[in-house]
C-alpha positions in Angstrom: 0.4 -15.7 -3.8 -0.1 -16.4 -0.1 1.2 -12.9 0.6 -1.4 -11.4 -1.6 -4.2 -13.2 0.2 -3.2 -11.4 3.4 -4.3 -8.2 1.7 -7.7 -9.4 0.8 -10.3 -7.0 2.2 -7.5 -5.1 4.1 -7.0 -2.0 2.0 -9.7 0.5 2.4 -10.9 2.8 -0.4 -9.4 5.8 1.5 -6.0 4.1 1.8 -6.0 3.2 -1.8 -6.8 6.8 -2.8 -4.0 8.1 -0.5 -1.5 5.6 -2.1 -2.6 6.6 -5.6 -2.2 10.3 -4.6 1.3 9.6 -3.4 2.3 7.9 -6.6 0.4 10.0 -9.2 0.6 13.5 -7.6 3.6 13.4 -5.3 5.5 11.2 -7.8 6.7 8.7 -5.2 7.8 5.3 -6.4 5.0 2.7 -6.3 7.4 0.3 -4.5 8.1 2.9 -1.9 4.4 3.6 -1.2 3.7 -0.1 -1.1 6.6 -0.8 1.3 5.4 2.0 3.6 1.8 0.6 3.6 2.9 -3.0 4.2 5.3 -1.9 7.0 2.5 0.2 8.7 0.2 -2.8 8.5 2.7 -5.1 10.1 2.9 -7.2 7.0 6.6 -6.3 6.3 9.4 -5.8 8.7 
């Protein structure tokens, strides 16, 4: 739960739209998209 709190107010609408596009249109795995985002944000190593 603490990890989710780190995301509060961190994901912009544009970022969410891009992630949804990657999953829904490009057919990437949600876990892959999430891992990429978390890594880019420095929340996952």
